[in-house]
N, C-alpha and C positions, 0 to 999 in steps of 0.2 A: 504494500500500500504506500503510495507516494504522499508526502505531506502537502497540504494546501498552502501552508505559510512557513516561511523560513526565517530564522534569525540572521542577522547581518553576516556573521562569520560563515554560516552554512551557505548563504546565497553566494558569497564570494567563492567558496570552495567548489560548489557545483557548477557555477557559471564560468569561472575563470576571469570574471570582471574584477578589476581592482576596487579597493574600498572607496577611493575618492571619485572614481568614475561612477560607481554604484550610487553614491550620495548625490552626484550631479544628475543622474537619471531620475532619482527620486524627486529632487527639487524641481525638475523640469516637467514632471508628471508623466514621463515615459513608462514608469513602472509604478504599480500600485503598492501602497504600504499602509500599515496601521500602527498606531502608537498605543500601547496598553500601559496605563499607569493609574495609580490610586489617586483619588481626589486629594488635592493639596500638595502632592509630590511633584518635584521638578523632574526627576528621572523616571524612566519607564523602560519598556521593552519594545523595540521597533521590529515589526514583522513584515516581511516582504511576501507579496503574493507570488507563489511559484508559477501560477498560470501566466501572470502578466510578464514575469521574467522570461519564461519560455517563449511567449509570443513575441517579445521584443527581440530576442536572439534569433528566432525563426524568421523574422522579417528581413534579416540580412542573408538568409540561406539562399544559395544558388545551386541549381541542379547541374551536375557535371555534364558537359557536352552541349549545354544550351548557351546561346549567346545572349547577353543582357540587352 
């Protein structure tokens, strides 16, 4: 069973995208995320949508033998 949401280190590991690039993609809205934190707390857990990460990467995929 594949996870629907990934923590930042896991998203970096499975995608091969660097940390700063991943945060840049998050801020530009290319990848969906959620911040889980308790009321009144400044820190929380940032989760990345595995589907949106996969879709973003697949948008750059090119079939071998096809001309762009």
